[in-house]
N, C-alpha and C positions, 0 to 999 in steps of 0.2 A: 504494499500499499502506500502511494506516495503521499507527502505531507507537504503542501505548500502554501502561502497565503497569497490572496489575490492581492496584486497590484494596483492600487488605485487607479481610477481613469478619470482624471479632472478635465474638462474643456472650459476654458476661459475665453471668452468673445473680449476681442480688444474694443476698448472704449473706442469713439470715434469723438467729434467735436461736440455732440450734446451724447454723453455718456447716461443709460439710466439713472446715476446719480446725479450728474448735471440739470437733468430735466424733471427730477422729482418723482421719476417712475422707475420702478424696480423690473429691470431686467430679466431675460431666462437665464441667467447664470446659475449655478446650484452653489455659489460661493456662501451665501448665508442661508442659514434656515430660519423662519419667523421663531422660534424659540430663542434662538442665537443673539438676534436683533434684541428681541425683547430682553434679553439678559443684560445686555450693554447697554441698551437704552435706559433699562433702569436704572444702574450704574451712573450712567450720565444724570439722570436727573436727582442723583442724591449725590449731586457736586459738594454740598456744605458737609455730608458726613465724611468726605474724602480728603477734605481740604486739610487735615493733619497727615496723610499719606503723601508717600512720593508719587510725584506725577511723570507724565513722560517727558517733562523738561530735565527731569534727574536721570533718565536712564529709560531701559525697558520697562514701563510701566504701564499702564491705563492711559488712556487720554479722557479727557473731560470736557465739554466745551460749554461755555457760560449762553445763558439765552439772549437773545438779540429782539425778542417779541415779535419776529416776523415770520410765519410759518414756514413759507416756503423756504426762506434761507435757512434757519434752524433746522430744517428737516435735511437740506445737501451738507450741509455744516457736520449735524450728528451722525448722518449715514456714515460718512467717513472715518469719524472717530470709533463708530460701532464695528464698520470693516477692520480696522486696524486693531480692535481690541482682540477681535475673533482670529487677527492674523497672529496675535501677539500669544494668544492662548495655544495655537499651535506650535509658535517657536517652543513656548513653555512646555509642551508635553516633548518636544523632540530633547529638548534640556533635559526632561525626565529618564527618557530613554536611553540617552546617552549615558547618564550617572548610574542608571541599573545596570548597563551593561560593563561600566567599570568595575563595579562590586560583586558581581554575582561571582566571583570565584577568590574569594580572600585569601585561599591557601596558596593559590598556584598563581595569583596576581596579587601581592601584597602590597606595592605601591598604588593599585587602584587606577590604573591607565588603559585606555583603548588597546593600546599595544600589549598590556598582558593580557588582556580578556583574549584578543584575536590569536597570539601566540599559544594560548591554549587550547584554543578550538580548532587552529591549525593543528597542532600536535596530536589533538583527539581525532579529529576526522578525516586526515586526509587518508586515512585507511581504508575508510568506508567508500564503496564504489558508488552509491546513491547520493552522495552528497556533492552537490554543485553549489557555484557562486555566478550566477547571471546576471548580466546586465538588460536590465527591462526597458530601460529610459538612460537619456542622458546623465539623468542625476537619481536614478532608483536602478538599486540592485536586490536581488533576492534570493535567499539561500533556498536550495529545495533537498531533501531528504527523505529517506524512509523511516518512520517512525518506530517500527520494530528493529530496525537496524540500530539506529543513534542512540548511543547512551541517554536515560531519561532525564537525568540533573544537566546536561546539556540542553535539552529542547529550549528551557526557557528563553538561552542565551540567542538562540536562532530565531524564536519568536521575536524577542525585542529588536533584533537587528533588521528584521523585516518590516516590522512598524516603525521602528527609527526612519528606515530609508523613504516609507508611503510619506511620512511628515517632511523629509526633504524635499521630495517630488511635489508634494502640494505647495508648501513655500516657496521653491523656485519657480513654480507654475505661475501663482497668483501674486505674488509681487511684483513684479512688472504692471501687470494691470490697474494693481492700486496705485502705485506710483504714478502712472500716467493720469489715472482719474482725478488723483490730489491735485498733479501739474495744471491739469484742466481748470480745476475750481479756482487755484491760484491766478491762474491767466486771465479767468473772467470775474476777478475779485472786484474790478470797478463798475460792471453790472450787479452784483449782490450788494455790493454799497450804496449803489442809488436805489435800489428796492428798499432799503434801510431807510434812506434820507426822506423818501417819499412817503413811507407809512406816518401812520397819524399815532405818532408815540408821546407827544404832548412833552410834558417835563421829564420823561424816560429818555428821551433821545440822545441826551448826553451819554448816560449810561451804556445805553444801547449799542452807540458807534464806539466807544471803547472797548465794549465787550467783542464787536466784531472785529476791531483791530487785533485784540488779543487772540480771538478764535482763528486768524489767520496765522499769526505766528505761531499757534499751536500746529496749524497743519505743516508749515515749513519743517518744526520738529519732528512731526510723524513720517513726513518724506524720509528726513535723515533716519529716523529710527527704521522704517522699512528697507532702504539700502544698507545700513547696519546688519540687519536682521538677515539679508542675503549672503552679505559677506561672510559672516559668522556660520550661515548653514553650509556654504560650498565648502569652507574651511573642514567642518565635520566631514561632509561627504568625500572629503580628499583621505581621510583618515580611513574611512570605507573601503574606497577604492584600494588602499595598499594591503587589505583583507584579500581583498579580489585577486592582486596580481600575485599574491604568494601562489593561491591554489591555481592559477594559470601557469605559472614556471614550471609546476612539475605535473602539467597535462589534465589536470582536473576541470 
């Protein structure tokens, strides 16, 4: 019996000059589920409770937008914060899988490094004919194996490796689309600013304009964080590739 995980197949439509987020409409992309958006939106609406915590300005932390009291503008800005927060959740899951891989074999890998884990898997699994490391995508590897042949204490590491690679692929696939959509919002910021200025905000106008300006700054920070996540994700994948290359070297 062959055991292998399905490699996730994510398809992202590249946004045009009027992306679903820019137009206020949700497009066909499967990037976001309603429940995920609702969780992020709830976090964004509770900005007061988050004020004492780290924010996206401090590093890889959730983004929170301030209200400008213009529904269409608030939605466009908050949608991007929600998307980033979901992207960040995926990055955090990849980090968890990386740490899990590092700690699975404390005796054989006392330094708790990916290299140590991969060395142990290599030494253990290279003798099994069913074991292979294949490249399903530019940024997705998958281990295939016979669950009756591989030692049971090794299987959690193989599953963890496959799950981590799925996260890598999803992050690398979706990051550019998210970054492009954010750039388009920033490019059209004058249009959004006009929507705020012509709104009937009365005495709240000054505060709302200040919030709008700060939200644009947050979008710029989010863009930098998306690019940071992509760089770090590819660095992790480079370590995964060294594991595959060892097996290719011996013809597996």
